[in-house]
N, C-alpha and C positions, 0 to 999 in steps of 0.2 A: 637470690640470683646477684651476681657478685657485681658492685658497678664498676663502669670502666675505669680505670685512671691513666695518668701519664708518666710515663716511664721512660726515663733517660739512661741509657746502657752504652758502655764503652766498650772497645774491645771485640766488636761484632766480626770483625775480618780472622779473629783468631779461632783454634780450632776447636774449645771450649764456647767462644761467641757463637762460633755458626749454630751449634746445635744451641743454644739458648736462645735465640735471636728466630732459627726456625718455630720453635717451640713455642712460643711469643706469639709469634705471627699467625700460626696454625689452630692454634688451642686455647686461645684467649681473644677477646675484642678490644685488649687494652689500645690507646694510643700509645704508638712507638718512637722515638727520637734515639738514632742511632748515630753515636757518634765516631766517625771513622778518616781515616787519615787519606787513605786511596779506594774510593767507591770499587776500582774495578777488581780490587781481592774479595770483594762480595760473591760469594757463588749459589746466594738461595736467591730466589725472588722476592725483594724485599717490596713488590709492587702489587703484591697477589692481594691487597685487600686496602680498602680508605684509609688513613690515621697513622701510616707509616711514613717518619721525615728522616727523611739523610744531611744529616749534618758536617761538611767538610771541615776538618780538621783533629787536632788532638789535645792531649792534654795541658799544650803550651798556650792553645789559644779558649782558653776557663774564661778567661775576662772579660770575652767579646759574649761569653751564653747567659751572665748573672743573673740576666733580667729573665731566659726561661728557667732559668735552673729554682728560681724563686716559685715557679707554679708545679714543680714536680713531686709528684707522690711518691715513687717508687724509683730509685735509682739503683742500677746495677754496674759495677763497676770491677769489669775484668782488662782492663788494659795494663801494662807493664811494659816496660824496658828492660832490655837485655844488654844493655851496651854497656859502656866502659864506667867508672864507678862515678863520674860526675855528673854524664848523664843520666847514670840510674838513680841516683840519690838527685838529682834535679825532678824528673818525671814521678819516680816512685814515693817520692817523699814529699816535696816540697809542692810541684803541682798537686800531687793528691791532696794534700794537707786542704790546699784551696780550695778544692773544687769541692772537698766534704763540706768544709765548712762554708759556701756558696748558699747551700739548701736551705731553704725557710724550717725550722722548727716548727713552724705551727703547720703546716702544710704538707713537711716530708714523713712520711708514715713509715720510710725505714729505709737505710740504705746497706744494701747488700755487698761487703766488700772481699773482692779475692785476695786472699794473703797466701802462705805455703806451709803443708803442716811439716817442711823442714823447720821453721821457726820455735819448734814445739818440742817438750820433753817427754817423756813415759806418763808423766802425769799430767800432760797439756798447758804445762805451763812453757813460759819461755825458756828456750834455750839459749845460754848466755854465750855456747862457742859457735853459734848462728849469727850472732853479731859481731863476733870476733874476727872466728876464721870462714863465712860462708861468701861463695860467691857474690858477687854484684849485686845480682839480683836478690840473692838469700839474704845477705847482710842491711840491702834496702828496705828487704819489706820486714826485717826484723825492730828498723829505727820507724818505722811507719807504721807497727800496731802499737810499738811502745808510745808514742805521739800521740794515737789517737783516742789512749784510754782518758786522754785533759781536753778533749775534743767538745766545745758547747753542743753539740748533739751526739756526744757518744751513746747515751740511751738507747739513742735509734738505731744505733749500727751494729747490723749482724754479721759478723766475720766468718770467710768460708776456709779451711785451710784444707785444700786437695791433697792426696796423698798421690800415687803415683797415676797418671792420669794417660790412659790410651784414648784415641778416638781418630776419626778421619775417613773419608771414604770418596767416592767419586766428586761429590760435591762439595766438600769439605776437606780443609787441610788437615793433613795428619797432625797430631802432636809429636814432640818432640822424641819421644819414648815408643810411641809407634813406627814413627819415622826410622828408629835403627832398630827397630825386635828383628828386620830379617836379618843381622847378624847375629842373633841369639841365635837362630836357627842353624845357619852357617858353619858355625862353631860347636852346634851342641855335640858332634863326635866326639869334640877334646873336651867339653865341659863336663861331659857324665860323668866323666872318671873320677871328677873332682868332688869333696864332699867339704860343704862351707855353713860356719856359724852364722847365722841372719836371717833377718825375719820383716816384711817389711807388709802394706795394705798396695791397694792399688782401685781406682775406679775406673771406668768408662765417661768422659766426656756427656753422652745422652743421658747418662744415670744423670749427673752434675746440672745436666738442663733440668731434668725433671723435678728435684728437688728444690733448684731455684724457683720455676713458676711456681710451686706448692708454696713457698715463701712469699710468693708474690701474693698471692690471695689467700695467704693466710700468718698474717705478719705476726712473730713472739711476742709477749710483753715487753714493758720497758724497763723494765725492775734491774738490768744489768749489761754489762756488754756479752749479746749473746757470741757465744762459738759453737759451728760445726764441722767437725774435723770429716769429710769425707772418705768415705772407704769400707770395701769390704773387708773381711774377718781376715785377719792375720794372717799369713801363710810364710811358713820357714822357703829359705833360698832352696834346700834339698829335697820340698816339697815341691815346688815350683818347677825342677827340672826331672824328676822323676813324672811330674805329671806332662808334660812337655815331653820327654821321651815316650812314654807311655800314648800321647797322639802320633806321634810321628813314628811309632813301631823301634823305637831304638831299645835293644836291650840293656839292664846294668848290673855286668858283673861283681863288680868291688867298685867301692870308691877310697880315694886316697886324700887325707885331710888336707885343706888348704889352710894352713898356718901363715902366721905373719911373715915369717922367713920365705916362704913358699912364694905368698903374694909378691914381696918385693923382689923376689927373683923374675918372677913374669913381668914386672913391671920395668926391668931391666933390659930383658931380652926381645920385648916388643918396643923397647924406648917409648915408652907410654908417660905422657907429661902429666905431671900430677900436680895440684894446687893443696892449698893448706885444707880445705876441706876436704877433697878426695882423702888425705890422709885421718884426718878427723873419721869421717864415715868409715875408712875399714875398718878401726880401733873399737868405733860406736856398736855399728855391726846391725844392732836391733830397732828399725825406726818403725816401733811400736807406739799406738795411741788406744787412748781410753775411750769408750764406746764411740765407736767411729759411725757415722750415717751413711745410709743408700737410702733409696726412695721407698724400699720395703718397710722402714721405720716411719717413714706416712702413710703406708696402707697401699701403696702402688706397688708398681709391676718394677724388678729392676731386669734391667737389658742386656748386662754383663755381671757376671756373677764369678764364672770360673775362669779358670787357666783353657779350657778346651774354649769354652767362649772367645775370649782376646784372640787366642789362636783361628779360629773361625773368623771373628771380624774383622784382622789383619790378612784374610785373604790366604791363608794358608791352612791347604788341605790335608783333612788326616788320611794316613795312612795305616793299611791293615794287612794281616797276611794275607798275600796270595796264594 
């Protein structure tokens, strides 16, 4: 029998946070402390059982929680800032490090810290360009992870690196990717004529939640900083387009190679706003990682594995020949 633990969680009102909170409420009996800025954004029933505490605040109010934090067994840190560079650095680096260093190294069994796979290269090492050219979100995640390596509690930290995240439903907010997925379907009649050189991983927020719940009850050893890149097996852009077209019953007769010159042409024609990270991504193209993890790696069942799953879970009906 797994003993009850005191779990502190940030980012509960986000897409991944909703799935994690729901799993911890429904599938465990642990005592939960949810730090949320606006409780009205929580769309799940956090009163479903006893021992669930709502803490109104954000990472800037960490100093008021230090007494509580010293009693926490497991910390799940998913909150982040997507704002300007000063705000992002203050929240994603300064306040996050303050929070992490507030836990008692003798009582805290594990800190599950959410980063992003975008800061890693193909060998799961830090990608220098992510720190130099990354968006405010990516560059501050790069900076925070670099500093985490020197934290006094570093050997208790498990860092989660999600790849492209899908998720969202009636009672859960959609991820940025799922929120814009309808545009892919909208433009598929154009997209299907082009051949692109690129590859990526993806994962559903519910599968992330299952991995986190497993880690809560099965903390890894303390020998080193733990890294877990979360994602299904790699898929190429062309494979993804082919599978989307098959799902939507769209035939592909031929494809035009989408080279850099053609990409720049589309950027100009559609007046797309491009940042340094966007230009880097176009040239880097293959965002692939070693040994990506899903619930199946821990003997659990995956919720979303295929492109068909992604389309179905985003509410896009499958089309067949009439």
